[in-house]
C-alpha positions as a Markdown table, in Angstrom:
| # | Residue | x | y | z |
|---|---|---|---|---|
| 1 | Unk | 97.4 | 75.7 | 87.7 |
| 2 | Unk | 97.0 | 71.5 | 88.1 |
| 3 | Unk | 99.7 | 71.1 | 85.8 |
| 4 | Unk | 102.1 | 73.6 | 87.4 |
| 5 | Unk | 100.9 | 71.9 | 91.1 |
| 6 | Unk | 101.2 | 68.3 | 90.6 |
| 7 | Unk | 100.2 | 67.5 | 94.3 |
| 8 | Unk | 97.6 | 64.6 | 95.1 |
| 9 | Unk | 96.6 | 66.3 | 98.1 |
| 10 | Unk | 94.9 | 69.3 | 95.7 |
| 11 | Unk | 91.7 | 69.0 | 94.2 |
| 12 | Unk | 90.2 | 71.2 | 91.1 |
| 13 | Unk | 86.8 | 71.8 | 90.9 |
| 14 | Unk | 84.6 | 73.8 | 88.8 |
| 15 | Unk | 81.3 | 75.3 | 90.3 |
| 16 | Unk | 79.4 | 78.2 | 91.5 |
| 17 | Unk | 79.3 | 79.3 | 95.2 |
| 18 | Unk | 75.2 | 79.6 | 94.3 |
| 19 | Unk | 75.4 | 75.5 | 94.3 |
| 20 | Unk | 75.5 | 74.7 | 97.7 |
| 21 | Unk | 75.5 | 71.3 | 96.7 |
| 22 | Unk | 78.3 | 71.7 | 94.7 |
| 23 | Unk | 80.1 | 73.3 | 97.9 |
| 24 | Unk | 79.4 | 70.2 | 100.0 |
| 25 | Unk | 81.6 | 68.5 | 97.6 |
| 26 | Unk | 84.5 | 71.0 | 97.4 |
| 27 | Unk | 84.6 | 71.1 | 101.5 |
| 28 | Unk | 84.1 | 67.1 | 102.0 |
| 29 | Unk | 87.7 | 66.5 | 104.1 |
| 30 | Unk | 88.7 | 70.4 | 104.0 |
| 31 | Unk | 89.8 | 71.9 | 107.7 |
| 32 | Unk | 90.2 | 75.6 | 106.1 |
| 33 | Unk | 88.0 | 77.7 | 103.7 |
| 34 | Unk | 88.9 | 80.9 | 102.3 |
| 35 | Unk | 86.0 | 82.4 | 100.9 |
| 36 | Unk | 86.9 | 85.0 | 98.5 |
| 37 | Unk | 84.5 | 84.4 | 95.5 |
| 38 | Unk | 82.0 | 87.4 | 94.6 |
| 39 | Unk | 80.7 | 89.4 | 92.0 |
| 40 | Unk | 83.8 | 92.5 | 92.6 |
| 41 | Unk | 83.3 | 95.0 | 89.8 |
| 42 | Unk | 81.6 | 98.1 | 91.2 |
| 43 | Unk | 79.4 | 99.4 | 88.4 |
| 44 | Unk | 78.6 | 95.9 | 87.2 |
| 45 | Unk | 77.4 | 94.9 | 90.4 |
| 46 | Unk | 75.3 | 98.1 | 90.1 |
| 47 | Unk | 74.4 | 97.7 | 87.2 |
| 48 | Unk | 73.4 | 93.9 | 88.0 |
| 49 | Unk | 72.4 | 93.8 | 91.8 |
| 50 | Unk | 69.8 | 90.8 | 91.9 |
| 51 | Unk | 73.0 | 89.2 | 90.6 |
| 52 | Unk | 75.3 | 90.6 | 93.2 |
| 53 | Unk | 73.1 | 89.8 | 95.8 |
| 54 | Unk | 73.2 | 85.6 | 94.1 |
| 55 | Unk | 76.5 | 85.0 | 94.6 |
| 56 | Unk | 78.1 | 87.7 | 97.2 |
| 57 | Unk | 75.2 | 87.5 | 99.5 |
| 58 | Unk | 73.1 | 84.0 | 99.0 |
| 59 | Unk | 76.6 | 82.5 | 98.0 |
| 60 | Unk | 78.7 | 83.3 | 101.4 |
| 61 | Unk | 75.3 | 82.0 | 103.5 |
| 62 | Unk | 75.9 | 78.8 | 101.3 |
| 63 | Unk | 79.6 | 78.7 | 101.6 |
| 64 | Unk | 78.7 | 78.8 | 105.7 |
| 65 | Unk | 75.8 | 76.0 | 105.2 |
| 66 | Unk | 78.7 | 74.1 | 103.7 |
| 67 | Unk | 81.0 | 74.7 | 106.4 |
| 68 | Unk | 78.3 | 73.5 | 108.7 |
| 69 | Unk | 77.4 | 70.5 | 106.6 |
| 70 | Unk | 81.0 | 69.7 | 106.0 |
| 71 | Unk | 82.3 | 70.0 | 109.6 |
| 72 | Unk | 85.2 | 72.6 | 108.3 |
| 73 | Unk | 87.0 | 73.5 | 111.2 |
| 74 | Unk | 87.5 | 77.1 | 110.0 |
| 75 | Unk | 86.1 | 79.5 | 107.5 |
| 76 | Unk | 87.8 | 82.8 | 106.8 |
| 77 | Unk | 85.8 | 85.2 | 104.3 |
| 78 | Unk | 87.8 | 88.2 | 102.5 |
| 79 | Unk | 86.4 | 91.5 | 102.9 |
| 80 | Unk | 86.8 | 95.0 | 101.4 |
| 81 | Unk | 87.1 | 98.6 | 102.7 |
| 82 | Unk | 83.7 | 99.4 | 100.4 |
| 83 | Unk | 81.8 | 97.0 | 103.1 |
| 84 | Unk | 82.1 | 99.9 | 105.8 |
| 85 | Unk | 79.3 | 102.3 | 105.2 |
| 86 | Unk | 79.1 | 101.1 | 101.8 |
| 87 | Unk | 77.9 | 103.8 | 99.5 |
| 88 | Unk | 77.4 | 101.4 | 96.3 |
| 89 | Unk | 75.6 | 97.8 | 96.1 |
| 90 | Unk | 78.9 | 95.6 | 96.3 |
| 91 | Unk | 79.7 | 97.4 | 99.2 |
| 92 | Unk | 76.4 | 96.7 | 100.6 |
| 93 | Unk | 76.6 | 92.5 | 99.8 |
| 94 | Unk | 80.2 | 92.6 | 101.1 |
| 95 | Unk | 79.0 | 94.0 | 104.5 |
| 96 | Unk | 75.9 | 91.7 | 104.4 |
| 97 | Unk | 78.7 | 88.6 | 104.0 |
| 98 | Unk | 80.7 | 89.6 | 106.3 |
| 99 | Unk | 77.4 | 89.8 | 108.6 |
| 100 | Unk | 76.7 | 86.1 | 107.7 |
| 101 | Unk | 80.0 | 85.3 | 109.1 |
| 102 | Unk | 80.3 | 86.8 | 112.4 |
| 103 | Unk | 77.2 | 85.9 | 113.2 |
| 104 | Unk | 77.2 | 82.6 | 112.3 |
| 105 | Unk | 78.8 | 81.2 | 115.0 |
| 106 | Unk | 75.6 | 81.6 | 117.1 |
| 107 | Unk | 74.3 | 78.6 | 115.9 |
| 108 | Unk | 76.6 | 76.3 | 116.9 |
| 109 | Unk | 75.2 | 72.8 | 118.3 |
| 110 | Unk | 78.5 | 72.6 | 120.4 |
| 111 | Unk | 78.7 | 68.8 | 120.1 |
| 112 | Unk | 78.3 | 69.3 | 116.4 |
| 113 | Unk | 79.0 | 72.4 | 114.8 |
| 114 | Unk | 82.9 | 73.3 | 115.9 |
| 115 | Unk | 83.8 | 75.4 | 112.6 |
| 116 | Unk | 85.3 | 78.7 | 113.8 |
| 117 | Unk | 83.8 | 82.0 | 111.2 |
| 118 | Unk | 86.6 | 84.8 | 110.7 |
| 119 | Unk | 85.8 | 87.8 | 108.8 |
| 120 | Unk | 89.2 | 89.9 | 107.4 |
| 121 | Unk | 88.4 | 93.4 | 105.9 |
| 122 | Unk | 91.8 | 95.6 | 103.9 |
| 123 | Unk | 91.4 | 97.7 | 100.8 |
| 124 | Unk | 92.7 | 97.4 | 97.1 |
| 125 | Unk | 95.9 | 95.1 | 97.2 |
| 126 | Unk | 99.0 | 96.9 | 95.4 |
| 127 | Unk | 99.2 | 95.9 | 92.3 |
| 128 | Unk | 96.0 | 93.8 | 92.3 |
| 129 | Unk | 93.7 | 93.9 | 89.0 |
| 130 | Unk | 91.5 | 96.6 | 88.9 |
| 131 | Unk | 94.0 | 98.8 | 91.4 |
| 132 | Unk | 95.1 | 102.2 | 90.6 |
| 133 | Unk | 99.0 | 100.8 | 90.2 |
| 134 | Unk | 98.8 | 99.1 | 87.3 |
| 135 | Unk | 96.2 | 101.3 | 85.5 |
| 136 | Unk | 98.9 | 103.9 | 86.0 |
| 137 | Unk | 101.5 | 101.9 | 84.6 |
| 138 | Unk | 99.9 | 100.9 | 81.4 |
| 139 | Unk | 98.5 | 104.8 | 81.0 |
| 140 | Unk | 102.2 | 105.8 | 80.9 |
| 141 | Unk | 103.9 | 102.8 | 79.1 |
| 142 | Unk | 101.2 | 103.1 | 76.5 |
| 143 | Unk | 101.6 | 107.0 | 76.3 |
| 144 | Unk | 98.5 | 108.2 | 77.4 |
| 145 | Unk | 97.9 | 110.5 | 80.4 |
| 146 | Unk | 97.7 | 109.4 | 83.6 |
| 147 | Unk | 93.6 | 109.9 | 84.7 |
| 148 | Unk | 93.6 | 111.3 | 88.0 |
| 149 | Unk | 89.6 | 111.3 | 89.9 |
| 150 | Unk | 90.7 | 114.0 | 92.8 |
| 151 | Unk | 94.2 | 115.0 | 94.0 |
| 152 | Unk | 93.2 | 114.8 | 97.7 |
| 153 | Unk | 92.5 | 110.8 | 97.3 |
| 154 | Unk | 94.5 | 108.4 | 99.8 |
| 155 | Unk | 94.9 | 105.0 | 99.7 |
| 156 | Unk | 96.0 | 102.3 | 102.0 |
| 157 | Unk | 99.5 | 100.4 | 101.2 |
| 158 | Unk | 98.9 | 96.4 | 101.1 |
| 159 | Unk | 101.3 | 94.5 | 99.4 |
| 160 | Unk | 100.4 | 91.0 | 97.7 |
| 161 | Unk | 102.7 | 89.5 | 100.3 |
| 162 | Unk | 101.6 | 91.3 | 103.1 |
| 163 | Unk | 97.8 | 90.4 | 102.6 |
| 164 | Unk | 98.9 | 87.0 | 102.2 |
| 165 | Unk | 100.7 | 86.9 | 105.6 |
| 166 | Unk | 97.6 | 89.0 | 107.1 |
| 167 | Unk | 95.3 | 86.0 | 105.8 |
| 168 | Unk | 97.3 | 83.6 | 107.2 |
| 169 | Unk | 98.0 | 85.0 | 110.5 |
| 170 | Unk | 94.3 | 86.0 | 111.4 |
| 171 | Unk | 92.8 | 83.2 | 109.9 |
| 172 | Unk | 94.8 | 81.0 | 113.0 |
| 173 | Unk | 95.0 | 83.6 | 115.5 |
| 174 | Unk | 90.6 | 84.2 | 115.4 |
| 175 | Unk | 88.5 | 82.3 | 118.2 |
| 176 | Unk | 85.2 | 82.8 | 116.1 |
| 177 | Unk | 83.5 | 85.9 | 115.1 |
| 178 | Unk | 86.3 | 88.8 | 114.9 |
| 179 | Unk | 86.9 | 90.7 | 112.0 |
| 180 | Unk | 90.3 | 91.3 | 111.6 |
| 181 | Unk | 91.9 | 94.6 | 110.3 |
| 182 | Unk | 95.7 | 95.3 | 109.1 |
| 183 | Unk | 97.6 | 98.5 | 110.6 |
| 184 | Unk | 98.4 | 100.3 | 107.4 |
| 185 | Unk | 100.3 | 102.8 | 106.2 |
| 186 | Unk | 98.6 | 105.1 | 103.3 |
| 187 | Unk | 99.7 | 107.2 | 100.4 |
| 188 | Unk | 98.9 | 110.0 | 98.5 |
| 189 | Unk | 97.5 | 109.6 | 94.9 |
| 190 | Unk | 99.7 | 112.4 | 93.8 |
| 191 | Unk | 102.7 | 110.8 | 95.2 |
| 192 | Unk | 101.7 | 107.5 | 93.3 |
| 193 | Unk | 101.6 | 109.3 | 90.5 |
| 194 | Unk | 105.4 | 111.2 | 90.8 |
| 195 | Unk | 107.0 | 107.8 | 91.8 |
| 196 | Unk | 105.6 | 105.9 | 89.1 |
| 197 | Unk | 106.5 | 108.6 | 86.3 |
| 198 | Unk | 110.2 | 108.5 | 88.3 |
| 199 | Unk | 109.9 | 104.6 | 88.1 |
| 200 | Unk | 108.1 | 104.2 | 84.4 |
| 201 | Unk | 108.6 | 106.9 | 82.5 |
| 202 | Unk | 107.1 | 110.5 | 81.9 |
| 203 | Unk | 103.4 | 111.2 | 81.1 |
| 204 | Unk | 100.8 | 114.6 | 81.5 |
| 205 | Unk | 98.3 | 113.9 | 84.1 |
| 206 | Unk | 94.7 | 114.3 | 83.3 |
| 207 | Unk | 92.3 | 115.4 | 86.2 |
| 208 | Unk | 88.4 | 114.0 | 86.7 |
| 209 | Unk | 85.5 | 113.4 | 89.3 |
| 210 | Unk | 85.2 | 110.9 | 91.2 |
| 211 | Unk | 83.7 | 107.8 | 89.7 |
| 212 | Unk | 79.6 | 107.0 | 91.1 |
| 213 | Unk | 80.5 | 104.6 | 94.2 |
| 214 | Unk | 84.1 | 106.0 | 94.9 |
| 215 | Unk | 85.5 | 107.1 | 98.3 |
| 216 | Unk | 87.9 | 109.7 | 98.6 |
| 217 | Unk | 89.7 | 107.9 | 101.1 |
| 218 | Unk | 89.5 | 104.0 | 102.3 |
| 219 | Unk | 87.4 | 103.0 | 105.9 |
| 220 | Unk | 88.3 | 100.3 | 107.3 |
| 221 | Unk | 86.8 | 101.3 | 110.3 |
| 222 | Unk | 84.1 | 103.2 | 110.9 |
| 223 | Unk | 83.1 | 105.3 | 114.3 |
| 224 | Unk | 80.3 | 103.1 | 115.3 |
| 225 | Unk | 82.4 | 100.1 | 115.6 |
| 226 | Unk | 85.2 | 102.4 | 117.2 |
| 227 | Unk | 83.8 | 101.4 | 120.4 |
| 228 | Unk | 84.0 | 97.1 | 119.9 |
| 229 | Unk | 87.6 | 97.5 | 118.0 |
| 230 | Unk | 90.8 | 96.4 | 120.0 |
| 231 | Unk | 94.8 | 96.1 | 119.1 |
| 232 | Unk | 96.5 | 93.3 | 118.9 |
| 233 | Unk | 99.8 | 93.3 | 118.1 |
| 234 | Unk | 99.7 | 95.0 | 114.3 |
| 235 | Unk | 96.1 | 94.1 | 113.8 |
| 236 | Unk | 92.9 | 95.7 | 114.7 |
| 237 | Unk | 90.3 | 93.1 | 115.7 |
| 238 | Unk | 86.5 | 94.5 | 116.0 |
| 239 | Unk | 84.3 | 92.0 | 118.6 |
| 240 | Unk | 80.7 | 91.6 | 118.8 |
| 241 | Unk | 79.4 | 94.1 | 121.6 |
| 242 | Unk | 78.0 | 91.2 | 123.3 |
| 243 | Unk | 81.7 | 89.3 | 123.7 |
| 244 | Unk | 82.7 | 90.0 | 127.4 |
| 245 | Unk | 85.8 | 91.7 | 127.8 |
| 246 | Unk | 86.8 | 89.2 | 130.7 |
| 247 | Unk | 86.7 | 86.6 | 127.2 |
| 248 | Unk | 89.1 | 89.2 | 125.1 |
| 249 | Unk | 91.4 | 89.4 | 127.1 |
| 250 | Unk | 91.6 | 86.1 | 128.2 |
| 251 | Unk | 91.8 | 84.5 | 124.8 |
| 252 | Unk | 94.5 | 88.0 | 123.4 |
| 253 | Unk | 96.5 | 88.2 | 126.2 |
| 254 | Unk | 98.3 | 91.9 | 126.2 |
| 255 | Unk | 95.2 | 93.2 | 123.9 |
| 256 | Unk | 94.1 | 97.0 | 124.6 |
| 257 | Unk | 91.6 | 98.9 | 123.3 |
| 258 | Unk | 92.5 | 101.1 | 120.3 |
| 259 | Unk | 93.5 | 104.2 | 120.7 |
| 260 | Unk | 91.6 | 105.6 | 117.5 |
| 261 | Unk | 89.2 | 108.5 | 118.3 |
| 262 | Unk | 87.1 | 108.7 | 115.5 |
| 263 | Unk | 87.6 | 106.7 | 112.3 |
| 264 | Unk | 90.6 | 104.5 | 110.9 |
| 265 | Unk | 90.7 | 105.9 | 107.3 |
| 266 | Unk | 93.4 | 106.7 | 104.6 |
| 267 | Unk | 93.6 | 110.1 | 105.5 |
| 268 | Unk | 94.0 | 109.7 | 108.9 |
| 269 | Unk | 97.1 | 107.6 | 109.1 |
| 270 | Unk | 100.8 | 107.8 | 108.7 |
| 271 | Unk | 101.7 | 108.9 | 105.2 |
| 272 | Unk | 104.4 | 107.1 | 103.3 |
| 273 | Unk | 107.4 | 109.0 | 102.2 |
| 274 | Unk | 108.0 | 109.1 | 98.2 |
| 275 | Unk | 110.7 | 106.6 | 99.2 |
| 276 | Unk | 108.9 | 104.1 | 101.1 |
| 277 | Unk | 106.7 | 103.9 | 98.3 |
| 278 | Unk | 109.5 | 103.6 | 95.6 |
| 279 | Unk | 110.9 | 100.8 | 97.8 |
| 280 | Unk | 107.5 | 99.1 | 98.3 |
| 281 | Unk | 106.7 | 99.2 | 94.5 |
| 282 | Unk | 110.1 | 98.2 | 93.5 |
| 283 | Unk | 110.0 | 94.9 | 96.0 |
| 284 | Unk | 106.4 | 94.0 | 94.6 |
| 285 | Unk | 107.5 | 93.1 | 91.3 |
| 286 | Unk | 104.4 | 95.0 | 90.1 |
| 287 | Unk | 106.7 | 96.8 | 87.5 |
| 288 | Unk | 108.1 | 93.6 | 86.5 |
| 289 | Unk | 104.2 | 92.2 | 85.1 |
| 290 | Unk | 103.5 | 92.7 | 81.6 |
| 291 | Unk | 99.7 | 93.1 | 80.5 |
């Protein structure tokens, strides 16, 4: 990466979020921090919970401390649907990361500490490492059976470009202590299977069972959070229970309370048609990636 991007403004540092003093150095003269460092493999964190806490929770606290120490302008943490009503240790650590970020601002000394802390929450990016799309593609290309854990499973659809746009827009839109969630369509796992067989090649299907800690549907906002959730353009924003309505409406002109009555999950939103899903996969360039 350093060879590819020759720019005097860039610094490439080796370090660990567990080392707060190294983070001080990394945060020097930085305006915006995107915190995405984490141990993310669910079974690995389940087997090594102490390590997951050291990186995902204490490491996040170190990032916050470093942002205060170096007077960073904005700090945005990248969360996950697994933090919502978590079923596994990984999800619990990411929930704590999110809570640390959205509650960091009350510790402000307004005359000294001006960092805005913002949290983002979304599901797996279409085609990202560890997601179901590259897994199915590899199975088809290697003449293996497509393994489906449950035919009723659904997932939100979010491409890499959409995720990056969401991250940047939310980062500079946020005032502090909000959790931003994108408005998304979803797809069924069986429709995904059919589309990839059409695009990549024929394959047999093998039915299995849901893995420990895996959810049938992705949930991005639970029922308890819904009372504090508002709609703004193409996003949902979850505010602190202590945020006054007048302040919310002043900061976000045109904002309105969310119309969702229960939970925001991938089985309750508009589904993509197979043609839409096919078009999204082709435009994303996922099929061009050789593993």
